[in-house]
N, CA, C and O of each residue as an XYZ file, in Angstrom:
792
protein
N       0.837     -1.190      0.000
C       0.000      0.000      0.000
C       0.873      1.242      0.000
O       2.022      1.204      0.440
N       0.330      2.330     -0.489
C       1.077      3.586     -0.591
C       0.391      4.666      0.224
O      -0.836      4.763      0.238
N       1.195      5.482      0.906
C       0.667      6.609      1.663
C       1.187      7.905      1.049
O       2.397      8.107      0.948
N       0.277      8.773      0.643
C       0.628     10.116      0.188
C       0.603     11.023      1.412
O      -0.383     11.055      2.149
N       1.686     11.757      1.626
C       1.798     12.516      2.873
C       2.716     13.717      2.687
O       3.332     13.890      1.635
N       2.796     14.549      3.737
C       3.762     15.643      3.811
C       4.470     15.553      5.153
O       3.832     15.252      6.162
N       5.768     15.806      5.191
C       6.529     15.635      6.429
C       6.032     16.485      7.597
O       6.109     16.045      8.744
N       5.527     17.687      7.334
C       5.086     18.570      8.418
C       3.672     18.262      8.889
O       3.248     18.760      9.931
N       2.946     17.458      8.146
C       1.540     17.209      8.450
C       1.373     16.356      9.701
O       1.854     15.223      9.733
N       0.703     16.868     10.732
C       0.464     16.053     11.928
C      -0.465     14.879     11.661
O      -0.326     13.824     12.279
N      -1.410     15.053     10.747
C      -2.310     13.947     10.424
C      -1.544     12.819      9.735
O      -1.802     11.641      9.981
N      -0.600     13.193      8.871
C       0.257     12.191      8.243
C       1.109     11.490      9.289
O       1.269     10.270      9.248
N       1.656     12.259     10.228
C       2.501     11.681     11.275
C       1.723     10.659     12.095
O       2.239      9.590     12.422
N       0.494     10.991     12.422
C      -0.346     10.070     13.205
C      -0.490      8.732     12.486
O      -0.305      7.674     13.089
N      -0.817      8.780     11.212
C      -1.020      7.563     10.431
C       0.286      6.782     10.275
O       0.304      5.558     10.406
N       1.371      7.493      9.997
C       2.654      6.813      9.814
C       3.097      6.110     11.097
O       3.616      4.995     11.048
N       2.892      6.760     12.241
C       3.254      6.135     13.508
C       2.395      4.904     13.780
O       2.901      3.869     14.213
N       1.108      5.024     13.525
C       0.218      3.887     13.762
C       0.603      2.698     12.889
O       0.653      1.565     13.368
N       0.876      2.950     11.616
C       1.263      1.862     10.715
C       2.554      1.215     11.178
O       2.680     -0.010     11.158
N       3.522      2.033     11.599
C       4.789      1.484     12.087
C       4.563      0.622     13.325
O       5.127     -0.466     13.446
N       3.750      1.108     14.227
C       3.445      0.358     15.448
C       2.799     -0.984     15.139
O       3.082     -1.985     15.797
N       1.931     -0.999     14.136
C       1.193     -2.218     13.796
C       1.987     -3.160     12.897
O       1.566     -4.291     12.655
N       3.130     -2.700     12.405
C       3.923     -3.526     11.498
C       3.346     -3.595     10.097
O       3.589     -4.563      9.376
N       2.587     -2.587      9.703
C       1.999     -2.531      8.363
C       2.925     -1.710      7.471
O       3.107     -0.514      7.697
N       3.500     -2.338      6.476
C       4.451     -1.666      5.590
C       3.711     -0.761      4.607
O       2.732     -1.169      3.983
N       4.191      0.461      4.482
C       3.622      1.415      3.539
C       4.722      1.995      2.667
O       5.784      2.368      3.167
N       4.475      2.071      1.381
C       5.326      2.877      0.505
C       4.905      4.329      0.720
O       3.729      4.663      0.579
N       5.849      5.176      1.056
C       5.509      6.558      1.394
C       5.948      7.511      0.293
O       7.092      7.468     -0.159
N       5.037      8.363     -0.130
C       5.323      9.327     -1.194
C       4.957     10.731     -0.726
O       3.802     10.999     -0.396
N       5.940     11.622     -0.699
C       5.704     13.012     -0.324
C       5.012     13.735     -1.473
O       5.427     13.617     -2.627
N       3.966     14.480     -1.160
C       3.259     15.273     -2.167
C       3.103     16.709     -1.664
O       3.066     16.958     -0.459
N       3.014     17.634     -2.598
C       2.834     19.051     -2.303
C       1.362     19.400     -2.505
O       0.899     19.506     -3.640
N       0.633     19.576     -1.418
C      -0.800     19.845     -1.538
C      -1.079     21.175     -2.234
O      -2.106     21.321     -2.896
N      -0.182     22.136     -2.091
C      -0.394     23.438     -2.734
C      -0.372     23.331     -4.254
O      -1.031     24.106     -4.948
N       0.387     22.370     -4.766
C       0.478     22.181     -6.217
C      -0.699     21.368     -6.751
O      -0.913     21.320     -7.962
N      -1.463     20.731     -5.865
C      -2.612     19.904     -6.254
C      -2.259     18.933     -7.374
O      -2.910     18.942     -8.419
N      -1.244     18.096     -7.178
C      -0.833     17.178     -8.246
C      -1.913     16.130     -8.511
O      -2.661     15.770     -7.602
N      -2.001     15.639     -9.749
C      -3.045     14.671    -10.085
C      -2.933     13.369     -9.300
O      -3.938     12.696     -9.070
N      -1.705     13.004     -8.884
C      -1.583     11.779     -8.094
C      -2.245     11.914     -6.726
O      -2.517     10.913     -6.063
N      -2.504     13.165     -6.301
C      -3.225     13.412     -5.057
C      -4.704     13.664     -5.309
O      -5.555     13.046     -4.670
N      -5.018     14.568     -6.235
C      -6.414     14.937     -6.478
C      -7.198     13.856     -7.195
O      -8.429     13.848     -7.156
N      -6.485     12.929     -7.857
C      -7.178     11.803     -8.476
C      -7.822     10.911     -7.433
O      -9.035     10.699     -7.462
N      -7.014     10.375     -6.495
C      -7.604      9.517     -5.470
C      -8.408     10.267     -4.415
O      -9.351      9.711     -3.852
N      -8.052     11.525     -4.136
C      -8.800     12.322     -3.164
C      -9.173     13.657     -3.799
O      -8.324     14.544     -3.889
N     -10.402     13.823     -4.234
C     -10.788     15.068     -4.910
C     -10.639     16.303     -4.035
O     -10.595     17.421     -4.549
N     -10.561     16.118     -2.710
C     -10.360     17.253     -1.814
C      -8.927     17.756     -1.853
O      -8.655     18.878     -1.426
N      -8.007     16.942     -2.359
C      -6.607     17.353     -2.446
C      -5.929     17.468     -1.102
O      -4.978     18.233     -0.948
N      -6.408     16.714     -0.121
C      -5.847     16.773      1.230
C      -5.085     15.488      1.540
O      -5.312     14.440      0.934
N      -4.178     15.606      2.502
C      -3.402     14.454      2.936
C      -3.693     14.174      4.407
O      -4.167     15.049      5.132
N      -3.408     12.955      4.837
C      -2.847     11.833      4.086
C      -3.908     11.097      3.276
O      -5.107     11.198      3.537
N      -3.428     10.359      2.291
C      -4.276      9.473      1.497
C      -3.590      8.114      1.449
O      -2.399      8.025      1.152
N      -4.327      7.079      1.738
C      -3.815      5.715      1.653
C      -4.359      5.073      0.385
O      -5.571      4.982      0.194
N      -3.457      4.633     -0.472
C      -3.835      3.914     -1.686
C      -3.727      2.420     -1.386
O      -2.635      1.907     -1.142
N      -4.846      1.740     -1.406
C      -4.861      0.315     -1.081
C      -4.287     -0.520     -2.221
O      -4.068     -0.031     -3.330
N      -4.054     -1.777     -1.920
C      -3.493     -2.682     -2.922
C      -4.399     -2.813     -4.141
O      -3.918     -3.022     -5.255
N      -5.716     -2.690     -3.934
C      -6.652     -2.799     -5.055
C      -6.819     -1.479     -5.796
O      -7.617     -1.389     -6.729
N      -6.067     -0.444     -5.386
C      -6.129      0.860     -6.041
C      -7.121      1.816     -5.416
O      -7.126      2.999     -5.755
N      -7.957      1.340     -4.515
C      -8.905      2.223     -3.848
C      -8.202      3.162     -2.876
O      -7.127      2.852     -2.363
N      -8.815      4.298     -2.632
C      -8.226      5.307     -1.759
C      -9.003      5.416     -0.457
O     -10.227      5.286     -0.433
N      -8.262      5.659      0.638
C      -8.866      5.889      1.948
C      -8.375      7.236      2.467
O      -7.169      7.481      2.507
N      -9.281      8.096      2.859
C      -8.969      9.405      3.442
C     -10.169      9.815      4.280
O     -11.265      9.361      3.949
N     -10.083     10.615      5.318
C      -8.955     11.341      5.853
C      -8.215     10.480      6.885
O      -8.302      9.252      6.855
N      -7.475     11.145      7.810
C      -6.620     10.380      8.719
C      -7.402      9.441      9.627
O      -6.938      8.336      9.907
N      -8.579      9.854     10.093
C      -9.324      8.971     10.990
C      -9.872      7.757     10.256
O      -9.929      6.662     10.816
N     -10.276      7.948      9.006
C     -10.714      6.807      8.198
C      -9.538      5.855      7.962
O      -9.708      4.636      7.985
N      -8.358      6.411      7.737
C      -7.172      5.569      7.550
C      -6.857      4.817      8.832
O      -6.526      3.632      8.790
N      -6.958      5.493      9.973
C      -6.679      4.836     11.249
C      -7.629      3.657     11.473
O      -7.201      2.595     11.926
N      -8.891      3.835     11.163
C      -9.852      2.743     11.324
C      -9.569      1.619     10.341
O      -9.739      0.446     10.673
N      -9.139      1.966      9.138
C      -8.751      0.954      8.152
C      -7.561      0.151      8.668
O      -7.552     -1.077      8.573
N      -6.552      0.842      9.216
C      -5.390      0.149      9.767
C      -5.790     -0.735     10.947
O      -5.244     -1.824     11.129
N      -6.731     -0.266     11.731
C      -7.240     -1.060     12.852
C      -7.811     -2.388     12.350
O      -7.530     -3.446     12.912
N      -8.613     -2.319     11.291
C      -9.198     -3.545     10.741
C      -8.130     -4.429     10.096
O      -8.146     -5.649     10.256
N      -7.203     -3.804      9.366
C      -6.149     -4.561      8.688
C      -5.259     -5.303      9.680
O      -4.735     -6.371      9.366
N      -5.090     -4.748     10.862
C      -4.188     -5.331     11.854
C      -4.872     -6.374     12.736
O      -4.259     -6.894     13.668
N      -6.124     -6.679     12.451
C      -6.859     -7.580     13.338
C      -7.348     -6.875     14.583
O      -7.434     -7.464     15.661
N      -7.673     -5.579     14.413
C      -8.233     -4.743     15.488
C      -7.250     -4.565     16.650
O      -7.583     -4.795     17.812
N      -6.029     -4.147     16.299
C      -4.991     -3.965     17.310
C      -4.668     -2.499     17.609
O      -3.804     -2.222     18.441
N      -5.348     -1.552     16.945
C      -5.004     -0.141     17.132
C      -5.829      0.533     18.225
O      -5.368      1.487     18.851
N      -7.034      0.048     18.454
C      -7.904      0.624     19.479
C      -8.355     -0.482     20.432
O      -8.694     -1.579     19.990
N      -8.362     -0.203     21.726
C      -8.860     -1.207     22.680
C     -10.372     -1.375     22.563
O     -11.052     -0.609     21.880
N     -10.871     -2.388     23.241
C     -12.299     -2.668     23.215
C     -13.031     -1.907     24.323
O     -12.424     -1.415     25.275
N     -14.335     -1.830     24.167
C     -15.189     -1.309     25.228
C     -14.953      0.150     25.560
O     -14.656      0.968     24.689
N     -15.094      0.460     26.854
C     -14.969      1.845     27.316
C     -13.586      2.405     27.037
O     -13.451      3.588     26.725
N     -12.545      1.566     27.146
C     -11.187      2.034     26.841
C     -11.083      2.469     25.385
O     -10.373      3.423     25.069
N     -11.794      1.767     24.495
C     -11.804      2.153     23.090
C     -12.505      3.482     22.878
O     -12.053      4.316     22.094
N     -13.627      3.677     23.591
C     -14.328      4.958     23.506
C     -13.416      6.094     23.938
O     -13.363      7.133     23.280
N     -12.696      5.904     25.041
C     -11.785      6.942     25.521
C     -10.647      7.205     24.545
O     -10.203      8.345     24.404
N     -10.172      6.163     23.870
C      -9.126      6.339     22.862
C      -9.638      7.182     21.698
O      -8.923      8.047     21.192
N     -10.868      6.932     21.277
C     -11.456      7.713     20.176
C     -11.695      9.162     20.604
O     -11.488     10.081     19.811
N     -12.127      9.373     21.844
C     -12.337     10.735     22.342
C     -11.006     11.483     22.395
O     -10.937     12.652     22.016
N      -9.957     10.820     22.861
C      -8.632     11.450     22.893
C      -8.187     11.826     21.492
O      -7.655     12.915     21.274
N      -8.404     10.927     20.544
C      -8.029     11.229     19.157
C      -8.818     12.415     18.617
O      -8.263     13.287     17.949
N     -10.120     12.441     18.911
C     -10.952     13.564     18.448
C     -10.482     14.879     19.053
O     -10.428     15.896     18.361
N     -10.141     14.868     20.340
C      -9.652     16.080     20.994
C      -8.347     16.553     20.348
O      -8.208     17.727     20.006
N      -7.410     15.650     20.186
C      -6.103     16.042     19.642
C      -6.204     16.466     18.187
O      -5.518     17.397     17.766
N      -7.051     15.797     17.414
C      -7.272     16.230     16.039
C      -7.953     17.592     16.003
O      -7.652     18.411     15.134
N      -8.867     17.842     16.937
C      -9.526     19.146     16.990
C      -8.565     20.262     17.346
O      -8.634     21.348     16.770
N      -7.667     20.007     18.289
C      -6.627     20.992     18.613
C      -5.758     21.242     17.385
O      -5.414     22.382     17.073
N      -5.411     20.163     16.699
C      -4.600     20.293     15.487
C      -5.323     21.109     14.427
O      -4.701     21.925     13.747
N      -6.622     20.904     14.277
C      -7.408     21.697     13.319
C      -7.256     23.191     13.616
O      -7.061     23.996     12.705
N      -7.346     23.549     14.888
C      -7.231     24.963     15.267
C      -5.821     25.490     15.038
O      -5.644     26.624     14.593
N      -4.823     24.677     15.339
C      -3.435     25.092     15.095
C      -3.199     25.344     13.609
O      -2.574     26.335     13.235
N      -3.695     24.454     12.775
C      -3.520     24.632     11.334
C      -4.291     25.847     10.835
O      -3.837     26.541      9.925
N      -5.447     26.105     11.422
C      -6.222     27.275     11.026
C      -5.431     28.559     11.297
O      -5.460     29.494     10.496
N      -4.736     28.594     12.417
C      -3.892     29.747     12.741
C      -2.746     29.876     11.741
O      -2.479     30.964     11.229
N      -2.076     28.767     11.469
C      -0.956     28.778     10.519
C      -1.418     29.250      9.149
O      -0.759     30.082      8.526
N      -2.543     28.729      8.675
C      -3.024     29.095      7.346
C      -3.475     30.552      7.287
O      -3.270     31.227      6.279
N      -4.089     31.037      8.370
C      -4.505     32.442      8.399
C      -3.306     33.363      8.201
O      -3.391     34.365      7.491
N      -2.200     33.015      8.829
C      -1.002     33.847      8.727
C      -0.246     33.616      7.423
O       0.372     34.535      6.886
N      -0.298     32.394      6.918
C       0.518     32.049      5.756
C      -0.089     32.491      4.430
O       0.629     32.908      3.521
N      -1.405     32.399      4.323
C      -2.033     32.591      3.019
C      -2.750     33.921      2.839
O      -3.212     34.226      1.739
N      -2.852     34.717      3.897
C      -3.444     36.047      3.751
C      -2.344     37.105      3.751
O      -1.333     36.948      4.436
N      -2.532     38.164      2.998
C      -1.608     39.296      3.135
C      -1.633     39.797      4.577
O      -2.662     39.726      5.248
N      -0.505     40.298      5.044
C      -0.383     40.688      6.449
C      -1.486     41.648      6.886
O      -1.984     41.544      8.007
N      -1.871     42.571      6.025
C      -2.879     43.558      6.406
C      -4.291     42.958      6.473
O      -5.218     43.605      6.959
N      -4.451     41.720      5.983
C      -5.771     41.089      5.989
C      -5.884     39.960      7.023
O      -6.945     39.355      7.172
N      -4.796     39.685      7.727
C      -4.862     38.654      8.762
C      -5.857     39.096      9.819
O      -5.783     40.217     10.322
N      -6.789     38.210     10.156
C      -7.884     38.553     11.076
C      -7.558     38.015     12.464
O      -7.774     36.840     12.761
N      -7.033     38.906     13.306
C      -6.578     38.488     14.636
C      -7.682     37.906     15.506
O      -7.417     36.958     16.244
N      -8.914     38.427     15.458
C      -9.970     37.800     16.272
C     -10.179     36.318     15.941
O     -10.489     35.521     16.827
N     -10.009     35.954     14.679
C     -10.123     34.542     14.293
C      -8.985     33.730     14.906
O      -9.206     32.636     15.425
N      -7.775     34.268     14.844
C      -6.628     33.591     15.451
C      -6.845     33.433     16.953
O      -6.582     32.369     17.514
N      -7.323     34.485     17.596
C      -7.565     34.442     19.044
C      -8.610     33.379     19.393
O      -8.476     32.662     20.385
N      -9.642     33.290     18.568
C     -10.689     32.294     18.828
C     -10.121     30.886     18.715
O     -10.439     30.021     19.530
N      -9.285     30.652     17.712
C      -8.681     29.330     17.553
C      -7.720     29.020     18.704
O      -7.668     27.892     19.195
N      -6.967     30.029     19.124
C      -6.024     29.798     20.221
C      -6.755     29.524     21.542
O      -6.249     28.786     22.387
N      -7.941     30.114     21.719
C      -8.750     29.802     22.900
C      -9.099     28.312     22.919
O      -9.038     27.670     23.968
N      -9.463     27.773     21.768
C      -9.768     26.346     21.673
C      -8.532     25.516     22.009
O      -8.610     24.534     22.747
N      -7.399     25.923     21.458
C      -6.147     25.222     21.731
C      -5.852     25.255     23.228
O      -5.534     24.226     23.823
N      -5.956     26.411     23.822
C      -5.640     26.568     25.247
C      -6.523     25.692     26.119
O      -6.038     25.052     27.051
N      -7.818     25.659     25.822
C      -8.724     24.804     26.598
C      -8.372     23.331     26.414
O      -8.404     22.552     27.367
N      -8.041     22.962     25.197
C      -7.677     21.578     24.926
C      -6.394     21.174     25.625
O      -6.304     20.082     26.186
N      -5.396     22.055     25.594
C      -4.124     21.742     26.238
C      -4.287     21.654     27.750
O      -3.668     20.806     28.393
N      -5.115     22.522     28.319
C      -5.366     22.473     29.759
C      -6.053     21.160     30.140
O      -5.743     20.566     31.172
N      -6.968     20.725     29.316
C      -7.662     19.454     29.544
C      -6.667     18.294     29.540
O      -6.726     17.414     30.399
N      -5.760     18.299     28.571
C      -4.753     17.241     28.488
C      -3.766     17.315     29.652
O      -3.375     16.287     30.205
N      -3.369     18.521     30.018
C      -2.409     18.707     31.107
C      -2.926     18.081     32.403
O      -2.147     17.568     33.207
N      -4.236     18.127     32.595
C      -4.832     17.621     33.832
C      -4.941     16.103     33.858
O      -5.101     15.507     34.923
N      -4.856     15.472     32.679
C      -5.065     14.015     32.658
C      -4.396     13.406     31.425
O      -5.070     12.967     30.493
N      -3.073     13.387     31.434
C      -2.327     12.842     30.295
C      -2.268     11.317     30.371
O      -2.073     10.759     31.450
N      -2.437     10.639     29.230
C      -2.332      9.180     29.222
C      -0.879      8.727     29.356
O       0.043      9.450     28.980
N      -0.689      7.549     29.885
C       0.644      6.980     30.050
C       0.994      6.151     28.818
O       0.415      5.083     28.618
N       1.930      6.616     27.986
C       2.250      5.867     26.763
C       2.953      4.546     27.038
O       3.001      3.677     26.168
N       3.493      4.390     28.227
C       4.175      3.138     28.535
C       3.199      2.035     28.933
O       3.577      0.865     28.996
N       1.947      2.402     29.201
C       0.931      1.410     29.533
C       0.233      0.879     28.286
O      -0.078     -0.308     28.195
N      -0.009      1.771     27.328
C      -0.759      1.369     26.138
C      -0.485      2.340     24.995
O      -0.406      3.549     25.207
N      -0.343      1.812     23.796
C      -0.244      2.626     22.589
C      -1.480      2.336     21.741
O      -1.767      1.185     21.413
N      -2.202      3.394     21.393
C      -3.406      3.240     20.582
C      -3.602      4.495     19.743
O      -2.795      5.424     19.799
N      -4.669      4.512     18.974
C      -4.896      5.617     18.047
C      -4.922      6.987     18.714
O      -4.412      7.957     18.153
N      -5.510      7.076     19.899
C      -5.539      8.355     20.598
C      -4.164      8.820     21.016
O      -3.858     10.010     20.945
N      -3.335      7.894     21.451
C      -1.959      8.223     21.843
C      -1.178      8.757     20.645
O      -0.427      9.724     20.768
N      -1.358      8.121     19.486
C      -0.632      8.579     18.296
C      -1.126      9.956     17.847
O      -0.339     10.761     17.348
N      -2.412     10.231     18.019
C      -2.933     11.566     17.709
C      -2.321     12.609     18.635
O      -1.980     13.708     18.197
N      -2.183     12.270     19.913
C      -1.558     13.176     20.875
C      -0.091     13.419     20.528
O       0.388     14.550     20.607
N       0.616     12.368     20.148
C       2.020     12.516     19.776
C       2.182     13.389     18.536
O       3.094     14.212     18.463
N       1.295     13.206     17.564
C       1.365     14.014     16.343
C       1.062     15.479     16.638
O       1.755     16.370     16.149
N       0.025     15.727     17.440
C      -0.332     17.095     17.805
C       0.791     17.763     18.593
O       1.113     18.928     18.356
N       1.385     17.027     19.529
C       2.490     17.567     20.321
C       3.674     17.922     19.437
O       4.326     18.948     19.631
N       3.941     17.062     18.467
C       5.031     17.331     17.539
C       4.785     18.578     16.702
O       5.712     19.334     16.410
N       3.521     18.786     16.318
C       3.203     19.984     15.534
C       3.304     21.243     16.382
O       3.758     22.282     15.904
N       2.883     21.153     17.631
C       3.064     22.285     18.553
C       4.534     22.668     18.651
O       4.884     23.847     18.591
N       5.391     21.662     18.804
C       6.827     21.922     18.919
C       7.391     22.519     17.635
O       8.297     23.352     17.676
N       6.856     22.094     16.503
C       7.362     22.565     15.205
C       6.940     24.002     14.900
O       7.757     24.802     14.444
N       5.690     24.331     15.144
C       5.147     25.621     14.681
C       4.862     26.635     15.789
O       4.683     27.819     15.504
N       4.816     26.189     17.052
C       4.396     27.086     18.130
C       5.345     27.031     19.318
O       4.926     27.220     20.460
N       6.601     26.778     19.058
C       7.589     26.661     20.128
C       7.637     27.935     20.962
O       7.669     29.041     20.422
N       7.642     27.768     22.288
C       7.765     28.897     23.198
C       6.464     29.568     23.582
O       6.463     30.490     24.397
N       5.344     29.118     23.002
C       4.062     29.785     23.253
C       3.153     29.041     24.222
O       2.120     29.577     24.623
N       3.506     27.840     24.603
C       2.578     27.026     25.386
C       3.253     26.205     26.484
O       2.583     25.797     27.432
N       4.543     25.955     26.384
C       5.217     25.007     27.268
C       5.173     25.418     28.739
O       4.954     24.576     29.610
N       5.377     26.697     29.018
C       5.454     27.146     30.413
C       4.156     26.880     31.171
O       4.186     26.583     32.365
N       3.029     26.984     30.493
C       1.733     26.765     31.138
C       1.322     25.296     31.161
O       0.345     24.930     31.814
N       2.072     24.454     30.446
C       1.702     23.035     30.339
C       2.949     22.169     30.474
O       3.317     21.476     29.525
N       3.603     22.193     31.624
C       4.885     21.480     31.773
C       4.775     19.970     31.614
O       5.689     19.342     31.080
N       3.678     19.378     32.067
C       3.514     17.929     31.914
C       3.377     17.552     30.443
O       3.965     16.573     29.983
N       2.596     18.338     29.717
C       2.425     18.084     28.293
C       3.733     18.331     27.539
O       4.068     17.595     26.611
N       4.458     19.352     27.935
C       5.740     19.647     27.276
C       6.734     18.510     27.468
O       7.567     18.256     26.597
N       6.649     17.824     28.606
C       7.565     16.712     28.888
C       7.059     15.387     28.323
O       7.825     14.428     28.224
N       5.797     15.320     27.957
C       5.191     14.059     27.530
C       5.859     13.434     26.303
O       6.033     12.216     26.284
N       6.244     14.209     25.270
C       6.865     13.571     24.104
C       8.096     12.732     24.430
O       8.337     11.728     23.761
N       8.877     13.112     25.433
C      10.034     12.301     25.815
C       9.573     10.967     26.389
O      10.192      9.931     26.143
N       8.491     10.997     27.150
C       7.930      9.747     27.666
C       7.437      8.877     26.515
O       7.654      7.666     26.502
N       6.774      9.506     25.550
C       6.264      8.762     24.407
C       7.405      8.151     23.601
O       7.314      7.004     23.161
N       8.475      8.910     23.408
C       9.621      8.424     22.617
C      10.268      7.193     23.245
O      10.847      6.366     22.542
N      10.169      7.073     24.567
C      10.702      5.880     25.226
C       9.857      4.656     24.906
O      10.374      3.541     24.820
N       8.556      4.866     24.730
C       7.653      3.767     24.413
C       7.578      3.494     22.915
O       7.220      2.393     22.497
N       7.917      4.500     22.108
C       7.830      4.382     20.648
C       9.064      5.054     20.063
O       9.066      6.261     19.821
N      10.115      4.266     19.837
C      11.409      4.861     19.522
C      11.516      5.428     18.109
O      12.537      6.029     17.775
N      10.491      5.256     17.266
C      10.520      5.846     15.939
C       9.941      7.268     15.916
O       9.828      7.881     14.855
N       9.576      7.784     17.098
C       8.935      9.103     17.140
C       9.821     10.190     16.534
O       9.337     11.049     15.798
N      11.114     10.151     16.842
C      12.016     11.169     16.314
C      12.022     11.232     14.794
O      12.209     12.302     14.215
N      11.819     10.097     14.149
C      11.828     10.056     12.689
C      10.464     10.377     12.078
O      10.384     10.845     10.942
N       9.403     10.126     12.825
C       8.058     10.233     12.258
C       7.269     11.435     12.742
O       6.193     11.711     12.210
N       7.773     12.164     13.741
C       7.075     13.365     14.201
C       7.039     14.414     13.103
O       7.892     14.403     12.215
N       6.064     15.325     13.145
C       6.016     16.386     12.133
C       7.343     17.157     12.087
O       7.920     17.492     13.122
N       7.801     17.423     10.885
C       9.067     18.151     10.721
C       8.999     18.997      9.454
O       8.266     18.685      8.516
N       9.773     20.063      9.450
C       9.809     20.934      8.285
C      10.385     20.178      7.099
O      11.337     19.411      7.242
N       9.808     20.398      5.941
C      10.255     19.697      4.723
C      11.637     20.176      4.311
O      12.182     19.705      3.312
C-alpha cells in the first residue's frame, strides 16, 4: 500500500506512527498539496493528505478513516475494546480538533496578506487550543501502559506544537511539554516520524 503525505503534516505523522506500530508496511510518497498534483487529487478530490492507496487501487482518506482501516487490517490492534476504546477515540478527536485549530492559525497567517490577517479569528482558535491543552495537562495518558490511536494523535499534535508554536505554550503546560520524551521511550521511531519541516 502507498501513503501520500507531507513531512510537516500532523495527520500524516499520526497515520505513519500507527502503521509502524502495527507492522503494516507502507510505501511513502511526499506530495505538495499546494500544487494539487493529479496523483493526489485523483484519489482524493479534496486534495488533502494523508491518502492511503490500497493494494486494489482504492483510496482511503482522511486520517481517521485511515486509522480505522489500519485497525481492521491489523486484526483490530489499534484501538482497545469497550470503554477504553471509547476513551481512545475521544482522545483522538480532541487532539485532532486541537490540530485543526493550530492549522487554522498557521493558514490564516501564511495565506493572507499581512494587512488582511484577522486576529480575532486567530484568538478564537487559540482559545480552543488553550482549553484543549489544559484538559490534556490535567489528565495525560501513560504511553508506557498502552499505545493506541488516541496516543498517536496526541504525539502528532504535540510534535506539531513543537514545530510551529515553540515557546508559546510550554510554560503553562509542563507535563504536556515533557510528555513527548515519555512517548519516545515507548515508541522509539517518534524522532523520525514526528512532524518536521520539509
